[in-house]
VOBAVEX-119465 format. One record per atom (N, C-alpha, C): residue in three letters; x, y, z. Coordinates in steps of 0.001 Angstrom, whole numbers, plus 524288, in hexadecimal, padded with zeros to 5 digits. Example, Ala and Ser with C-alpha at 12.3 -4.5 7.8 and 13.67 -1.06 7.14 Angstrom:
ALA833867E9C681E78ALA8300C7EE6C81E78ALA833907F31C81E78SER832327F73681BA8SER835667FBDC81BE4SER832648001E81EBE
//
This chain:
MET7D0CD7F1607C62BMET7D0FE7F22E7CBD7MET7D02B7ECAC7CD8EGLY7D2647EECC7D355GLY7D2E87E9247D64FGLY7CFBF7EA117DD27LEU7CE297E7D17DE50LEU7CD3F7E7837E3F6LEU7CFBE7E36D7E612GLY7CF427E4587EDCDGLY7D2137E17F7EF43GLY7CF6B7E1FA7F64CLEU7CD067DF5D7F8B8LEU7CAC77DF527FC9ELEU7CE167DCF28009CGLU7CE507DFEE80501GLU7CFF17DDE68095CGLU7CC417D9D880C89GLN7CF377D4BA80E9DGLN7CCEC7D1348146AGLN7C68E7D5F781695GLN7C3217D3068180FGLN7BE7F7D55F81A1BGLN7BCCC7DA3E81842THR7BD947DA32811BBTHR7BD597DE448109CTHR7B8B87DCB180A9DGLY7B6117E09C807DCGLY7B1F07DE84803D7GLY7AFD37E3DB8019AVAL7AD1F7E3787FCF0VAL7AC3E7E7B77FB6AVAL7A5737E5F77F8A5LEU7A23D7EA207F909LEU79DBB7EA7A7F8CBLEU79C327ED387F38AVAL7992E7ECBB7EE92VAL797E17EE087EA7CVAL793697EFF57EA92LEU791707F3F07EADELEU78DCF7F7757EA0ALEU78C947FBD57E5FBASP7899B7FCB17E3BAASP78A4F7FFBE7E05BASP78E1A800DE7DB0CGLY791F77FBB07DB44GLY795EE7FE787D9BBGLY79CD3800367DD72VAL79AC57FF887E088VAL79DAF801967E3F4VAL7A1A47FE627E861ALA7A51E7FBED7E934ALA7A7027F6AD7EC54ALA7A8A77FA157F158TRP7A5C17F9C57F5FATRP7A7197FB537FBECTRP7A92C7F70D7FF09VAL7AB177FAA280052VAL7B0047F608803DDVAL7AD377F4A98084FILE7AD5E7F13D80AEDILE7A9A67EEE981031ILE7B1027ECA08127AGLY7AF697EC618164AGLY7B2E97E8CB81964GLY7B7B27EBFE81CACGLU7BB6B7E95B8205CGLU7BE777EADE82331GLU7C4247EEED81EAAGLY7C44B7EA7181B8EGLY7C9787EBE381827GLY7C8B87EF958145CSER7CB847EFDC811BBSER7CBEB7F26680AE1SER7CC6D7F0A98072DVAL7CA417F3DF802B4VAL7C9C17F1EA7FD1DVAL7CEA47F3AA7FBB9ALA7D2537F2707F82BALA7D6537F2BC7F3A4ALA7D4857F5C57EE17VAL7D3BD7F8BA7EC20VAL7D1487FA1C7E601VAL7D7DC7FB777E45DVAL7D8787F7427DEFAVAL7DE1D7F7867DB56VAL7DBE37F9697D850ASP7DDD57FEE17D50DASP7DBAA7FFDC7CF0AASP7E063801667CC7BPRO7E2C07FE687C947PRO7E6C57FE097C5A9PRO7E7AD802CD7C124ILE7E320805937C129ILE7E140808EF7BCBCILE7E63580C577BC1FASP7EB3880D957BE27ASP7EE6B8109A7BF8DASP7F3F780CB27C003ALA7F469808B47C052ALA7F8EE803F47C058ALA7FBF8804D67BC98ALA7FF5C802097BD21ALA8042E802D77B9F2ALA8094A7FFDE7BCECASN80D0B7FD0F7B9C6ASN812217FB117BABCASN810477F33B7BB93LEU80A0E7F33D7B884LEU809A07ECAA7BB2BLEU80DE17E8147B8DAARG80F387E71A7BC6BARG813837E2617BA8EARG8145D7DD037BEC8ARG812997D9017BB22ARG811647D4987BD8AARG8147A7D0EC7BB37GLU819E27CEEB7BD22GLU81CB87C96E7BB67GLU81CC57C68B7BFA0ALA81DAB7C2247BD47ALA81ED07BC947C0D0ALA8226F7BDA17C2FCGLY823237BD3A7C96EGLY827687BDDF7CD21GLY828AD7C2A17CED6ALA825317C5887CD13ALA826DC7CD477CF65ALA8217A7CDC97D18FPRO821607D0637D53DPRO81CCC7D33F7D694PRO819587D7607D2C5LEU8157C7D66D7D467LEU812597DA6C7D1D9LEU8145E7E15A7D202THR8140C7E21C7CD88THR815197E8877CD3CTHR810A87ECD87CB6ATRP80D387ED977CE57TRP8092F7F3537CADCTRP8068B7F65B7CE69THR808417FA267CB68THR809467FFF07D01ATHR8034C8057C7CCA2GLY80231807577D0FBGLY7FF5480AA57CFF2GLY7F8F9809727D02FLEU7F923806877D258LEU7F2F5804117D374LEU7EF9D808027D7B6GLN7EB958090B7D6ADGLN7E94D80C997D8CEGLN7E41A809567DEACLEU7E4BF80A5D7E2C8LEU7E4C98068B7E737LEU7E120809267EB2BASP7DBB2808487EB53ASP7D8EF80A927EEB6ASP7D6DA8064C7F4CDLEU7D73C8070C7F7A9LEU7D3C88047E7FD6BLEU7CFED8061B7FEA5LEU7CB9D802317FFDELEU7C7C1803BE80013LEU7C58D8001680780THR7C3358026F80B0CTHR7C0778017080D96THR7BB198023C80F4FGLU7B9B17FE718124AGLU7B4F87FD4F81483GLU7B1A58034281274GLY7AC8C8063D80E50GLY7AAC980A6480F96GLY7ACBA80CBC80993TRP7B0C7809E28083ATRP7B20E80C4F80294TRP7B093808687FE53GLY7B0A380B707FB26GLY7B09D808997F41AGLY7B29D809DF7F025PHE7B041806F17ED36PHE7B2928084F7E82BPHE7AF5F806797E332ASP7AE5780B237E02FASP7AB9880A847DBE0ASP7ABF6807A77D75DLEU7AB11802C77D5E0LEU7AC4A7FED27D438LEU7ABF58024C7CCA0GLU7A86D805E27CC4CGLU7A6AB806877C7EDGLU7AA4580C117C635ALA7A9B280FBF7CA64ALA7AC73813B37C7BBALA7B3E18139A7CB59GLY7B3DC80D7D7CDFCGLY7B9A580E127CDC0GLY7BB178116C7D183GLU7B8C6813977D61CGLU7BB31817BE7DA77GLU7B9308157E7DE1AVAL7BB81817DF7E2D0VAL7BAB2815207E96FVAL7B6FB818637EA0BVAL7B327816247ECA9VAL7B02081C067F0B6VAL7B30981A6A7F602LEU7B34E81EFC7F7F0LEU7B64A8203A7FE12LEU7B17E81F84800B2GLY7B4EB81CE580509GLY7B0DB81ACF80A1DGLY7B0B48200A80ED5PRO7AD2481EF681278PRO7AB1182395812FAPRO7AF8F82685816B2ASP7B4868231081781ASP7B7E48234381ADFASP7BCF18265881909ALA7BB04828C5813B3ALA7BFC3828C080EC4ALA7C19D82F43811F4GLU7C66C82EC980FA2GLU7CAA8833D3811EBGLU7CD38835BC80D3EALA7CC5883AA680A80ALA7CE3983AD180701ALA7D67183CAB809EAVAL7D95D83BE580525VAL7DF4983AAC80871VAL7E25283A8A80394ALA7E6D383E0980327ALA7EA7183DEB7FEADALA7EFAF83F2380103TRP7F40283D577FD67TRP7F91483DA27FF73TRP7FAC7841E27FD34ASP7FE15843D4801EBASP8003084A17800ACASP804F984BFF7FB99GLY807028461E7FABDGLY809DE847FC7F5F2GLY80EE0848D17F991GLU80F128472D7FD01GLU815728489A80092GLU816A9842ED802C4ALA81DE0842B6800CEALA820B983F0780288ALA822CF83F40805DDTHR823D483A5780B2ETHR826C783C2880F42THR82E7683B5880C8FTHR8309F83DFF80D50THR8367983E7A80D86THR8368B83A3C81119PRO83AA9837A580D55PRO83DDE832CE811B8PRO840B18346B81508GLU83F598320081AFBGLU8454E8331781E9BGLU8496382F7B81F6FGLY84D3D82FCE81B78GLY851FF82D9781B56GLY853FE82ABC81711ASP85805827938159BASP8581E8256280F9AASP855C781F9680E56LEU852888203780A42LEU84EC581C0D80934LEU8521F818E7804B8SER8564781B90802E9SER85973819027FEC6SER858B18123B7FEADALA859CA81140803EBALA85BB880B0C804B6ALA856FB807E880600TRP8532A80C2380760TRP84CBE80878809EFTRP84AC0803FC80755VAL84932800F880B7DVAL847427FBB380A72VAL843E47F93D80C4EVAL840337F66B80A7CVAL83B617F29E80E44VAL83B9F7ED1380D1DARG83B797EA2880F2CARG83AD17E4CE80D40ARG8358C7E1A680EB0GLY832AD7E01B80B9EGLY82DA17DD9580DB2GLY82CD27D7EA81018ASP832797D696810F9ASP8325D7D3A881421ASP832B47D4E28196FGLU8348A7DABB81BB7GLU8363B7DCAC820A4GLU8306A7E1388209DTHR82D327DEBF825DFTHR829CC7E1E7825E6THR82C0F7E7D582958ALA8303C7E64B82CEAALA833177EB0F82EF8ALA8340A7EFB782BEBASP833997EEA482548ASP835067F19C822BCASP830A67F4D782077GLU82D7D7F44982289GLU827B67F6D482406GLU829E97FD4A82523GLU82B617FC8882A68GLU82E4B8024F82DC2GLU83119806D082A00ARG832A48030A8267EARG8357E805C382127ARG831F380B4781EDALEU82D5580A3981F97LEU82A6E80D5281C5CLEU829018116A81F95ALA825CA816DB81F14ALA8255081B1782215ALA821DE817D8825C4TRP81E3E816088256ETRP818C78164882809TRP8179F80DAA82766VAL8167F80D0B82C7BVAL816168080D82E6FVAL80FF58075882FA7ALA80DF5802C882C1BALA807AC801D782FECALA808CE7FCDA8327CLEU806468003D83822LEU807457F9FB83BC9LEU801897F87583B9BARG801297F41583F4BARG7FDC27F01083DDCARG7F9347EFF684275ALA7FB677EF4784524ALA7F7527EE5784BBAALA7F91A7F03A84EE1PRO7F6FC7F53585100PRO7F20E7F7C084EB3PRO7F67B7FC5E84A1ATYR7F1A97FBDA8448BTYR7F4487FEE283FC2TYR7F57F80439841CEALA7F911806A283EB8ALA7FBE580B66841ADALA8017080BDC83C8DLEU800368107A83C95LEU805D9810B7838A2LEU809B98160783B0DSER80C9A81319839E8SER812798153983DA7SER816E6816ED83955ALA81ACA8183B83971ALA81F8181AA8837A5ALA822CE8164F83627GLY8261981400831B3GLY82A248110383095GLY82CD38124F8358FTHR8304880E1F837BCTHR8352B80EE883A27THR83A8B80DCD838B5SER83A5A80C1483496SER83F17809C683223SER8414C80FF582E8BPRO844CB8139282FE7PRO844AD8170382B89PRO84B0681540826FCPRO84BB0815CD82356PRO8464E81A1D821FBPRO840FE8186781E05LEU83EA981BD48202FLEU8398681A0281F2BLEU8388481C9D81974LEU834A18177181727LEU8337D818F78119DLEU82F5881C9D81329PRO82E63822C880F4DPRO829BC825AA8144CPRO823A4823E580F81ASP8210A8256A811BBASP81B828259E81117ASP818E48200280D6CALA81C2D81C18811FFALA81A29816B280FD1ALA819E4812978139BVAL815D180F74812D4VAL8143680B03817E2VAL8149D807358152FGLY8147A802CB816CAGLY813A57FC4B8159BGLY815197F937817C2PHE8178A7F3CC815F4PHE8176B7EF4B817EBPHE81A217EBB6814E6MET81CC67E99E815CFMET81ED07E47C816BFMET81E117E0308170DASP81F1B7DBC4812E1ASP81B847D4E581482ASP817547D77381246ALA815BA7DD2080E36ALA810237DD1980EDCALA80B0F7D9AC80D81HIS80E977D69B809B6HIS80BAE7D28780733HIS808197CCEE809B5ALA80B917CB7180E2DALA80A8E7C78F81269ALA803AE7C692812A7SER8037B7C2B2810B1SER7FEF87C07581352SER7FBC67C13E81711ASP7FF197C11281B12ASP7FD1C7C1C782067ASP7FB4E7C55182200TYR7FC327CBAA81F06TYR7FB297CF07820AATYR7FCA57D2C381BECARG7FB977D2578170CARG7FBC57D518814AFARG7F6047D8F0813A0GLY7F22E7D65281556GLY7ECB37DA47815EAGLY7EEAD7DE4081AD6GLU7F09F7DC6681D34GLU7F10E7E2798231CGLU7F4E57E5FE8225CASN7FADB7E23F81E00ASN7FC967E6AD81C3FASN7FB587EB6681716GLN7F6A37E910814B6GLN7F4E67EE0E810E8GLN7F0A37F169813C2SER7ED557EE0F8178DSER7EAC07F1C881C90SER7ECAA7F69F81E99LEU7F1A77F4728211BLEU7F6F27F8FA82288LEU7F8877FB9E81F8CLEU7F9707F97A81AF2LEU7FC987FEBF8188DLEU7F7B18027E81697PHE7F1F08031F812C5PHE7EFF58046181200PHE7EE238060A815C0ARG7ECB88055281BDDARG7ECA38096E8203FARG7EE5A80CCE821A5ALA7F47E80C1E820DFALA7F91780FC382132ALA7F897813FD81CA4LEU7F75D8113981688LEU7F675814D8813D8LEU7F16E819C081566TYR7EF85817DE816F8TYR7EAA081C5581876TYR7EC8181FFA81C46GLU7EE5281FEA81F2CGLU7F1B9823BA8232AGLU7F4A78261881FA2LEU7F79F8245481BC6LEU7FD848288481844LEU7FB65826C781382PRO7F86C82B2881303PRO7F53282C7B80D00PRO7FBF782D99809DEGLY7FC9782D4380552GLY8000682CB580272GLY8037282A6E803DAALA8042B82670806E9ALA808F78215C8080AALA809A981E77802F6SER80EB081C1E803C5SER80E42815DD8015CSER80E5E81217804A8GLY80BBB80E4D80455GLY80CA7808D6805E8GLY80CEB804E480455ILE8107480004806C9ILE815D67FD2D80325ILE813D87F81E80574LEU811267F483802B1LEU8108F7EE5A80415LEU815407EAEF800ECLEU819007E9A180433LEU81E2B7E65C801BFLEU81C6E7E0BE80440GLY81D407DD33801A0GLY81E7B7D90880169GLY8239A7D74F8032BGLU8230D7D078805ACGLU827087CDEC80753GLU82DB17CF6C804ADGLY82C997CDC97FF34GLY82ED77CCD57FCD5GLY831A37D2947F904GLY82F3B7D8507FA0FGLY831487DBCB7F70DGLY8342A7DF4F7FA6BMET835257E3617F843MET8398F7E7917FB52MET836E47EC487F77CALA836EA7F0927FB92ALA837B27F59E7F965ALA83C357F8D17FB2CSER83E497FC4B7F7A5SER843077FD6E7F963SER8447C8034A7F489THR84437806A37F711THR844DD80C1F7F51DTHR848EC80CB27F010ASP84769810B57ED1DASP84A128107E7E70CASP84F048141C7E915ASP8535F812577E537ASP858A0814927E63EASP858AB81A057E494THR8556D81C557E224THR8562C8213B7DF2FTHR84FEA824FF7E2E4LEU84F298214D7E532LEU8486E825BD7E6D8LEU847108238E7EC09PRO848CE824207F148PRO8481B8212A7F750PRO842AE81F587F6F5THR83F30822547F6EATHR838E8821AB7F743THR8363381EAA7F315ALA8387981C327EFB7ALA8384E8189B7EAB0ALA839718142F7EBEFLEU834518109A7ED55LEU8350C80A297ECDFLEU83447808237EB08ARG837FC803387E85BARG838077FE847E69FARG837437F9E27E7D1PHE833C57F4ED7E4F6PHE832437F1A97E883PHE8345A7EC9B7E5B6THR8377A7EA097E796THR83B837E48B7E6C0THR83C4A7E1BF7EA93GLN83D8D7DDEC7E81EGLN83C357D9147EB33GLN83F837D8437F04CASN83F177D6047F56CASN840757D7867FA72ASN845847D2657FA16GLY84B4D7D3007F8EEGLY84EB37CE7D7F836GLY851167CCC77FCCAARG84CA77CBEF802F9ARG84E277CC3C805EDARG849757C835808B5SER8473E7C7DE80403SER841FF7C44B804A3SER841807C077801D4ALA83F217B814802E8ALA83EAC7B66B7FD84ALA83A5C7B6C57FC02ALA834BD7BAD07FE2FALA830EC7BAD27FA74ALA8323C7BC937F5DCPRO82D867BD527F0C8PRO82EEF7C0177ECFFPRO82BB27C5A97ED23GLU82E6F7C8F27EAA2GLU82BDF7CCC27EBA0GLU825C57CF837E9A1ALA8229F7D0987ECCAALA81D807D1947EAC3ALA81E4D7D4B07EB8BALA817727D76B7E913ALA818C37DDD27E595ALA816047E0977EA4BALA819827E7227EB33ALA818A27E8C47EFD9ALA8124C7EBC27ED8BLEU811997EE467F222LEU80C707F1967F099LEU80DC47F7A97F3EAVAL80BDF7FAD37EF87VAL80F6E7FFE37F181VAL8078A804837F19FVAL8076A806687F5ADVAL804A1809957F4B6VAL8051280F907F5BESER80279812A57F1C2SER803588189A7F178SER7FE5881AC67F3D1GLY7FE0981ED47F837GLY7FB7881FB27F8E9GLY7F9EF8265A7F72AALA7FE64826167F209ALA7FE3182BC87F133ALA7F9F882D5E7EEDBSER7F6A082B527ED10SER7F03182D8E7E9DESER7ED0182B6D7ED86ILE7ED0982B937F3FEILE7E9D3828CD7F56BILE7E4A182F297F5FASER7DE4282DE27F68BSER7DBDB832BC7F6D6SER7D6F4831B87FB87ALA7D82182CD47FDEEALA7D38D82BC88015AALA7D4E6827F780490ARG7D345827DE8097AARG7D3F18222880D4FARG7CFBE8235D81201GLY7D0D681DDF81513GLY7CBD881CA881801GLY7CE4E8184681A9DLEU7CA728187781E81LEU7CC468121482184LEU7C7FA80FA982182ALA7C76180A728231FALA7C4088065082339ALA7C1808065B82962PRO7BC8880574829D7PRO7B9E2807A282E8BPRO7BAE880290831E2ARG7BD1A7FEDB830B2ARG7BE1F7FA4983255ARG7C3877F79183174PRO7C4BA7F740837BAPRO7CC077F3328365FPRO7CC997F0A58331ESER7D0377F11D83062SER7D18E7EEE782B9CSER7D1E17E76D82BD3PRO7D1B57E3B28283FPRO7D2B37DEF4828F2PRO7D8B57DD6182A5EASN7DB547DF5A829F1ASN7E1767DF8382D1FASN7E1FA7E1A983024ASP7DFFB7E417833C1ASP7DE507E5FD838A1ASP7E07C7E1E483C93ALA7E4977E34B83F4AALA7E6F97E0538426BALA7E41E7DF70848B9GLY7DEF37DFA2847BEGLY7DC9B7DE4B84C2AGLY7DAC87E34D84F68ASP7DC7E7E83984FBBASP7DD1D7EC8D85346ASP7D9027F106851CFGLY7D67A7EF1184BC5GLY7D4867F49084878GLY7D6B17F78584673SER7DB707F7D284904SER7DD4C7FDF084675SER7DFEE7FE2783E95LEU7DD3F7F9EF83BFDLEU7DF9E7FA06838A9LEU7DA1F7F967833C9HIS7DADA7FDB4831DFHIS7D4477FF9082DD5HIS7D7D67FEDF82A19ASP7D4DA7FC9C824BDASP7D6B07FDCA82039ASP7D558802B981BE7ALA7D9608038681A03ALA7D9E080986817CEALA7D82280A668124CALA7D39880D73811FAALA7D10380E7580CA1ALA7D4A3813EA8090ELEU7D6238123180458LEU7DB86816DB801CFLEU7DA33816797FD79ILE7DA2681AAA7FC39ILE7D88E81C617F640ILE7DBE381EF97F2CAGLY7DD4081CF37EEBEGLY7E20881F4F7ECCEGLY7E6DC81DF87EB82LEU7E77B8189A7EDD7LEU7ED54816547EE89LEU7EF668144E7EA23THR7F33E814857E82CTHR7F758811D27E409THR7FA2380DB67E743LEU7FABB807C77E336LEU7FCD4802D27E472LEU7FFB48013E7DF27HIS80490801F27E1DBHIS8091E7FE5D7DEA5HIS80A937F9D57DEC0VAL80C587F6EF7DC90VAL80CC47F0F17DE45VAL811F97F0857DB1FLEU817657F0887DDF3LEU81BDA7EFB97DD6ELEU81F047ECA57DEFDGLY823497EA057DC04GLY8279C7E7517DC67GLY82AC97E5AB7D90BASP82F057E3EF7DA7AASP830FF7E2627D40DASP835647E7F07D27BALA8376C7EAF37D44EALA837A17EFB87D1E4ALA83C327F0E37CF99GLU83EBB7EB5B7CFE6GLU844E87EBD27CD39GLU842157EC687C7E8ALA83D7A7E8CE7C5FCALA83B1F7E6787C1E5ALA837AF7EC817BF7CTHR834607EE907C32ATHR830107F12A7C1D5THR833A67F7AA7C102GLY837577F9997C412GLY839907FDB17C3FCGLY8360D801C77C86BLEU831BD8002B7CA61LEU82BA78024F7CE36LEU82E37802FF7D2FCALA82EC180A287D5F1ALA82E7B80AF17DA83ALA82A9180D247DA4CTYR82ABE80E9C7E0C7TYR82627812297E39ETYR826CF815C27E6EDASP82622819C67E647ASP8277C81E8D7E78BASP82541821357EB9CTHR826E881E6B7F10DTHR8235281F907F443THR8238B825347F6C3ALA8268982A627F4E1ALA8265282F527F501ALA82285831547F2F7ARG8220F8301B7EC55ARG81F8A8314B7E98FARG819E382E507E846ARG819598292B7EA7AARG814AD8256D7EAC4ARG81570823F07E4DFALA81ABB822C17E33FALA81964822307DBFFALA81BE781E0E7DA8DLEU81C3481B417D66BLEU81E42817AC7D4A2LEU822D581B4A7D0C3LEU8274A8175E7D08BLEU82B04818B17CD77LEU82CE98149E7CAA1THR82E8B816317C64BTHR83206810B27C222THR837438141E7C286ARG83AC080DE47C407ARG8401D810837C3E4ARG8414980C4B7BDD1
//
């Protein structure tokens, strides 16, 4: 298990429970059900099926039991299991990590200042998905992550995508809702692993009481607490044969 603390955020351990304090979130990553670990020189990391929980102030993690302690603002939530039918032909759909305008090709776009969630404007849109291009750039990596998880708070069951500059996502030839992550041939940057977050198993959510450290200064962005996410680290699909089906929120092997 691993813990990731955002800036201006900490944990206070009392009686075996790590309580989150501060303005941001703490990520709890558990590889208990993970698979497909692949780490090779010169290739992006692949690791699938990691359990991901995000905790904000007032939420905790029982270190002995290995369980989340829900915060006072916790709300039970679940995906209804329904997938949105694509509108239009997705057989040649592609987004490139060096083209931030391609974020508009996803069903939803998370806006920065003020925070808002709007529909994509460049059809055909990939249903039930929100994401960021050039997502790993150091200047705004944290902001992208806060915005993505804030959007998933509003979209239970949706998929979130963080695509690096050197990466590309394209639909599978035989299944138009399945994404393959490969090298972006138009960019000189090396392919970095894409992060794909599935909300299919989400069980609880909440919002931090104070604005996020990544807020633009208007107080509109609060970090999300989300329980039951699944994280997939994907890339180099030609070698791994892995794809992610945004309709079923499931991995495929080709």
